[in-house]
N, C-alpha and C positions, 0 to 999 in steps of 0.2 A: 482408537474404541476406547472406551475406560471399561475396567472391570469392577464387578460388585462382589462381595460376599454373597454366600449362598442362602444369608438372611434378609439381605437386601430384599425389596420387590420397588418394581417401578408404581407410580400409581397414577391416576387420570384423575385430574381435581377440577379441571376444567372442562365445561361441553360445548365452550366456546370456539376451541381451538379445532381445524380444519386438515384433513391429514390429503393432501393436494398428489396424487400417484398419477403420471402418466407412463405410459409402455414404454418399459427398458430406462428408465430413470432411477437411480434413488433417491428413497425420502428418509427422512429422519425427523421424530417427534418423540419427546418424553426420553431420548435414549433410547429412542427404536430405530434401527438400522435395516431398510427393507431393502432387499437386493433385488424381489421380485415380485410388483404386486400382485401378482396372481398366486403367490404363497400365502398358506394358510397359518397366519400369527395368534400368538397366545399371550392376551394381556392379563395382569392382574387387575381385579375389581377387589379393593380393599375399603369399600364402605363400610362393612357391617363386621369384616371377618378378622381374624389372628393371622398375622403374615406367618405363611409355612417354614420352617425349617426343614433341614436333612433329617432330625429326628422327627418330624410329626409326618410318619408315612401316610395318614388316612386325611389328612388335609390338602395335599395335593397329588395330582396323580403325576405317572412318572411317562415320558414318551420314551420310542423304542430303545433311543441309545442311552437311556438312565438321567437324563434330565426332567425337573418339574414341568409338568406341564397345569396352565391356568387359563381359567374363562376369559373369555372376552366379548362384551356386551357390545362392543364397538363396529358398527356397519362401515362399510364401504368409506362413507364421507370422513368419518372419524368423530361424528356427534354421536353422543350417546341416547340413550333411548330416555333416560331419566329414571329407570329404574335400576333400582341396588341386586345385585346376585346374589343367592345364597349358594355356597358349596358346600355339602355335605356329603361324607363319606363314613364307612364301617371304618372299624380302626384294622385297616386291613393293608398289604402291601399294592394290593391295585384298587382303583377307584374307577368310575364312568364318570367323564367328563363332555362336556357340549365347546365345540369348537367352532369357530365362525368362519368363513371364506370371505376373503375381504376383495374378490374382484371387483374391480370400478363396474360402476352401471349395471351390475345383476345382484338381484336381490339375495342376501345372505342365506345361505342355508346350512342351518344346524347338522349337524354331525357327531352320533355317538364313538367314542372311543374306549375302549377298556383297556388302558396302559398300565405297564409295570416297573417298579424301580430297578436299579442296577447296581449289583454290589459295587465297590471301591474297595481300594486299598485300606487299608487303614492309617499305613505310614509309608512314607514316598521310601523309606530305606525297605520296606516290604517286596515294593517293586525290584528295587535295584538286586538285590539280594535272590531273589526268582528268578531273576534275568541270569545274573551272573552262575548260579547254582545250575543252571539248565545250561550254560555255556558252555560252562567247564566241569567237565565229566570226565570219564574212563578213558576217552582217549585223547585229550590232554596228557595224560600221564604217560601212555605205552605211544601212541602212534605219532607226535611229535618229536618226540628225540629221537626214536628210529628213521624215520623219513629225512631228518635233519641230517644224521650223519650217514644215510645210505645218499646223501645228493648232493654231498660236498661239505658236510659242516659247517664252519659259521660263512662259507659263501652259499649256503641255501638262503641263508638272512637274507639276500638281497631281492630275489624272486618271492622271497614269503611277505617282505615287509609290502613291495610294489605291488601284488595282487590283494595284500589286506586294501591298502590305501583307495588302490583303482577299482577292485571288485567286492572283497567280503564287505567291508564298512557301509560303503552307499546303501547297497542290499539291505542289511541291518535296520539301518537308518530308515529304508523306504518302509519296512514292514512296520517297525514302532510306529511312525506317523499316520501309516492306513488305519492301523490297529486302534489308535488313539484317537483320529479324528471322526472315523466310521462309526465304531463303537460297534462292532460285533465279532463274530468268530469269524471262521475260515469259509462256511457257505454263505450263510446270507450276507455276507460284505458284497458279495458280488452283485447283489440287487442294485446296488448303491455304485459300482463301479460300471462294470461290463456283465451286464446278464449272461451273454453266451459263454461267457468262461468260468460258471459256478461249478461244471465238472472238476475244476480245481480243486475246489472243497472235498467233495468226496473223495478223491483219489488224496490228499491230505488224509483224510482219517484214516482209509486203508494201509498207506504207510505208515502211520502211526501204530494201529493193530499190529503190524508186520513187528515190528521194533520192539514194542512193549514183548512179544512171544519171545522174542530170542535174548533182548539184552539185560530182562531181569534173570535170565537162567544164568549169566555172569556174575550176576548178583549174587544168586545162592551160591554159586562155587564158592565165593568170597567170606559169606557167610559160613560154610561147612568150614573153610580154612580158619574163620575166627573163635569157630566151639573148639576146634582143634587145639588151638593156641593156648587153649587153659589146661595146660600141662605141663611138669616142669622140664620136661624133655619133649620138644618139639618132635612130633613123630616123621617129617621129613629132613631127619639127622641121624637115622638108622639104616641101616641095612640087614637088620634083622628080623624083618616085619613079613607077616605073611604076604603081602602082595609083591615082595621084593625079588628080584630074579638075581643070577648067578654073574648078570653083569652092571650090578649095582657097586659103585666104587664111592666110599668115604675118603677123601682123600683129605680131609678138614682134622679128620683124628688121627691119623695114621701118616707121618710125614714120608715113609717110604713107600708107599702106594704112588704109582706113576698112573697119571691120564692117559688112556690111550683111546684112538677111536673107537673103540667097543664099549667106552665106559658111559654108564649112565648113573648119573646122580642122584642117591634117595629123592631130594626134592622130585625130579622129573618123575621117577617111577609110583610116589606119592599122587602128585596129580594125574597122570597118565591111568593109573592101574588102580590106586584107590579111589579117586574122588569119582573120576571119568569112568573109569573102566571099561577103556577102548579095545581092549583084548577079547570083550566077548561080544564084539559086533565086529562083522565082515566089512563094513561100509555104507555106504548111503541105501545099497538093496537089502541088506542086512541089519537095522537098526538094532534088535535085540530088545531086551526088554527093559522096565522103566525103573529108576533108582529109586527107592523108596527114600531114602535119606535127601538127595536133592529135591523130590517134592515137598518132603515138609519144609525144607529151606526155602523154597520157592511160596512154597503157600505163607509159612511168617513174613514173607517179604511184600506179598501183595497183601495181608492183613494188615498191615504198616501203613502202605501206601493207601488203604481204603481210609483208615480212619484220618487219615493226614488232610486228604482232599475231598471228603465224603461233603462238608459244609462249604465249599469254597476257599475263595482266596483269602477270607478273614482268616481262618484256620491252618492254612498251607502259608499264607505271611509269616505264620510265628515258625512253623516249624522251620522253613530254611535260617531263620538266624540260629541254626545249630548245624544244620545240614551244609549251609552254604560257608561258613566261618570256620567248622570245626578242622575240614581238610587243610587250610593254611597253615592252622597250626601246627599238623601233623609233618607238612611238607616242611616247615620251619627247622621241625625240632630233626627228621630225616636228614635235612638237607646239612644241618652241624653234624649229626652222627657220620655221615658218608664223609666229609671232609676231612674226619679227624683219621679216617682207616688209611692202613698203609696201602701204597698204589693207587688212591685215589686220582692224583693228579695227573696220572696214564688216563683214566676214562675223560675227562676233562680235555686234556689234549685232542684225545680219538673225536670227539664231541664236535669240537669248535676249529679243528684246523681245517683252515679252507682250501680246497679244492678246484680253484677257477676253472677247470678244464670243465668241469660239470655243469656251469653254466652257458655253455655251448648244446644240451643236449635239452630236446624237447620235452623229455620226458619229467626232468628238475622240474621245467615251469609246471607243466600238467601235477606233479604232486603237488607245488607250492598252492596251484588256485584251489585245488581240492581239499587239503589239508585245511586253509583258511575257511573256506566254504562250511566245510561240517563241523570246523571248530566255533564258529558262530552260530550257526545252525538256524538259517532264514529257509524255508520253504516246508516248515515243519508245522506251519500251523499256530506254536506257541506263542513268537513275538507279537502275532495280532492279538491273540488272547488276553494275554499279559497288559499289554497295552491298552485295550477295550477297558480295563477294570481301572485306566487313569482319569484324573482331572481331567477338564478338555484344554485346559492351559499350561499342563505340564510342558517342563522344557524336554520335550524327546529326544532335542538333537545333543543336549549334553551328557542325556541317560547314556544314547547311543557311543557318544566318543568315549565314556568313561568304562562302560562295561565291556565295550568290544579291546580297548588297549589294556584292562586289568586280565582280559581272556588270554591275551595274545603273551603278556609277560608272565603269566601262570605256566605256557607252554616252554615257554623257553625257561624258565626256573627251574622245571618240571625235568628237564634234561638235564641237568645238575644233580640233582637228587637222583636220578637214575644213572647216570654214567660214572660217579665218583662210585658208586657200588661195583657198577660194571669192572672198572680200572681194581679195585680190591679182589674181584673174582680172578682176574686175570694175573695177577700177583700171587695170588694163592693156586693157582693152577700151571702158574710159570706159561703160561699162552700170551698170545697177544690179543688185545681188547675184540679185536675183529670175530674172533673164533670164540670167543664168550658172548656175544652180543649176535648171534644167530639167531636166537629165539626173535619171533614177533608179535604182535597183537597181545593177547592174552597170557602167552604162555610168557611171556618178558617179565610179565606181574609173580604169576605164580607158580614159575620153576624157578627162573633167572636170582629174583629178589627174594621170591621165599628162601630160597639156598642161600642167600648172602646174610640175611636177617637171622638165621638160624645158628650161624655161627658166628655171631657179634656177642659180646658179654651182653648180660640182660635181653638175651634172646626174645625170651618168654615178650617182656614188655612190647618191644619194638615190634614184636609180630601184631599183638592186638590191636594195637596201636594204628601198623599198616593199614590192616584188614579191616577196622573199623573205618578209616580214612577213603577205603573203597568203596565200603558201603553207602558211607554218604555223599560220595561223588554219584555214587550210580543214583541213589534214592530221588533228589532233585532233580535230577533230569526226567527220570520218570514222573513223577510229579508234574513236571510241565507238559512233556507228551501228551498225558493222558489229559490235563486239563484242557488243552486245544481241542481235543475230541468232541470232552465236555460241553466246552463254551459253543463251540459250532453246532452241536446237536440241538444244545437248549436255545439256542438264538433262532435256530432253522425251525423247532419244532415248541415253540413256548407252551402252547394249549395242550400240550401233551405230557412234557418231563419240566413245564416251569417248574409247579411245587412238588414235583417228585425226583427233584437232583438226586439225593440218596439213594432213591432204588434204579436211577439209572447209572448211577456209577457204581452198585455192586453188578448189575448185569455187563457193565464193560468189564469190572474185573474179573467176574469168573469167566467172560470169554477170553480174555485174555490168558487167563490159566489154565483153560481147556487148549487154548493153540498154544500154549508152550510143553503142551504132554510130547510132542515130539524130539523137544530139545533136552528132555529130562529123562531120554534112552541112554543104552549105553552107547550108541553111537551119535549122542546128541550133540556131539563138539563138530559134528561134520555138517550138522543140520544147521549149528549155528553160523559157522563160517560161510555157506551157501547162503542163505539168509544177509548176513554183514554184506557180502560183494555184490548181493543182485537185488537184492527187494527193496531196497533202500537208496544206494549209491545213484543211478540211472534216473530213478522216477522223481524222485529230489529234485535233482540239477533240471530235469526238464518241467518239472513244476514252476521252479523259479524263474528259468525263462521266459515261460509263458506269462508269468505271473509281471514280470518286468515288462514284457511288451503289453500286454493288455492295460498295465496303468500308465505308460509312458506315451502309447502309441495310440491307443483308443480311447482310453479317458484322458488322456492328453496333458501333456508334461506343464503346460500352461497353468491348466485347472488342478493339476495336484498342487503347484508350488501357490497358488492361490489359496487353496484349502490349508497349505502350511501357514501362511501368513495370517489369514482367520484364527487359526491357533497357536501360534508362537510369535504373532506380531512381529514378525520378520521373512523376507523371500528367501529360498535356497539360492545362493551363488549358481556361477556359471561353472564350477566344476562339477558339484551336484549333479543338474542340469546334464551336461555331457556325460556323466557318471550312468545317469539310470536311462537317460535316449541309447547309447551309441555302445561305450564301454562294457558297462555290465553288460549285459546282454552278448558283446563278443565274447567276454571271459567266458560264461557260462557255456556256449555255443562250443568255444575250445575245448572245454572240459569234456563234452558231451561226444563231440566228434571223434576224443582221443578215446575213451572209453571202447566206442563202440569199433572202433575200426581195430583195436588191440582187448580184448576181452582178458580178463585177469586167469593166467594159469594156475589153478587152484592147488595146494597141495597142504598138506597138513597131518605132524608126525611122519608117519612111513607110509600114507595112504596117497593116493595121488587120484584125484578127482576124474571119475570116465567123461569120454565127451558128451556124452547124455545130459549129466548135470549142467551143463553150459544152457541147454534149449531148457532144460526145467526152470534154470536160473533168468532168461530173459523171457521165460510163460511168468515167473512169479512176479517179475519188475511190470511187465507189460497188463498184468491184471490190474492191478491198482491206475495206471496212468490211462487205461484204456476207458475209464470213466466220461474224460473228457472228450473226445470225439464223440463217445455217446449221446453224451448232455446237447452236445453243440446240435446232431440232427433232431434230436428229440423238442429243443428250443426251437427249432426252425421247423417243425411240424407242426407245433400246436399254436406257433404263431398266425395268425391272420393276415391275408393281405398276398400281394405279387411277393417273387422271390426277394426282389430289391426291397420293399418293403418291410419284409420279415430280417432280412440282416438290417436294416438302419432302425427296426423296432429293436433288435437283439445286441444290438451294441451301443444301445443308448439307457442311462440310468432310469429304472423305470422304479426307484425310490428316495424320497428328499434324504438328506441327513439331515438333522435337525441340529442347531449349533446356538449356544448362549450367549445372550449381549445383554451384559447385568445378568437379570434372573427372567427375562423375556426368551422365550424361543421363538423361533424361525426355522422354516425349513430354507436348504441350501438346496436348489433346484440345477 
């Protein structure tokens, strides 16, 4: 198949050429490939009109997946009727066009379609940086290093690499390909794949709302730290503040002070007693009041998010040039600084020293699978949304390999950034690295790393750039998560929200802010931990498991690979087919069963989560996944026919995907 530029059009200059179509055969005329003689073809009749281009929005309509729609007066036998067709439309983004059915032997029936142009990325790098910015988030900085040393150090890289090759990357590639081919968000795309699974899209939107409700609160903590860093002496270096207790021990400024089991660093007290104020909450059953300082920080973050995504990928694609690249500059600076600290080698040895016996433990492989999955991030609707704004023939195979490799390497390098500093901390405390590295999750950044930075030369500078890095890492992940919801809703309800994107985004941001209020309380850190463990993990795993089954087994692996050949010019090999059909679903089922068999035993600071919080956690997770069976039941009820006919109709694609051949469009049924 030949590709032509967007400014080229196929012309019909001869009225004597016939298009002989028979049922089940492929036909070609004037560069037009007919996959199905019953498909609706739109051809350009350019007798008296200027060829449309991407900039002439009023000259050509747009079909639902974003490609140009043009008219054809050509009846089934391919012979023109001798009349020139005039296309006129107002200068707007939508236009009403007449299309003609080409079913042989049946008189053509004109249809009126009102169709709209789909936005695309301004540059290829906008897309790549957006995907990298989404995949590389705060978890790469704190979760991977901790899981790595906890599960055998250098030995952990073996299961991590295996799980990436056979699980994470194939699923990542699959979502990019689906989004780019069908050019729809996570809800409406199922009409073109397997309609009965449309509930997956609604589940993804609810999960994204939960994530936005707690993830941005962590960024509010980072913003509070950033603002507090603009002082000559960082506030978490002293035990003389109003929030400090008698156990506060500042061993950096006084070498004679001994670190005891009851000692608390000033950095820990700043985080727990001043920023979070957890001492004013008794736990999840008594969260206390709302912190007005954190509320203002979160409000500022959501304001930045709104003005970065309100106009679509044209604006967010520019913002990520800063938010996706800046963290790498800072990571490099911190890596160099950490490597020059005394005791840094102790941290590196602890990070990478292999414990081969760990490879025999099942939980190590579960952690490896979960880490690569949540790091690459399929199942959140983001990859579908971002890829849907690509050009049809973009090489998403290459994109998947590049972005997933960058993501995994970032996680690995982040480990050196963290553990060189932990080695320095162990040297200063005269303790083992394992004792210093007890903090996990956000505490690793806001307590341990913040304390180390505070006691470096030029501490104010390093504190500012470090917390700026955390903000930028979080921001582009938030851009991506919300864009997945926005794209899904605008594609599903184009007549309601198509012209009101700014208002929809504003309403979504307000809803996320209101949903975050519980995490802004004095016990908000306990809520964040609960949501992080239960609201997203099992639900997203279930979503991607069902998604892989729907694509590989219901839509069909052969049809999916045929779509990819149409789009990329080559068919995926046996390795990719095997991963999509069997290995990746087994990989996901393995993680789900492991989680369900042993739910996490939650503990934060000195607070042990009561048993009832586990039930609440499962209820939160189920509240999103329940959309899938509910929609399946709804679909079967509203579909006419016998039960067997309802099943068949519900698993058969109901909407054709329009694919380009040059500048001629056809429906792939």
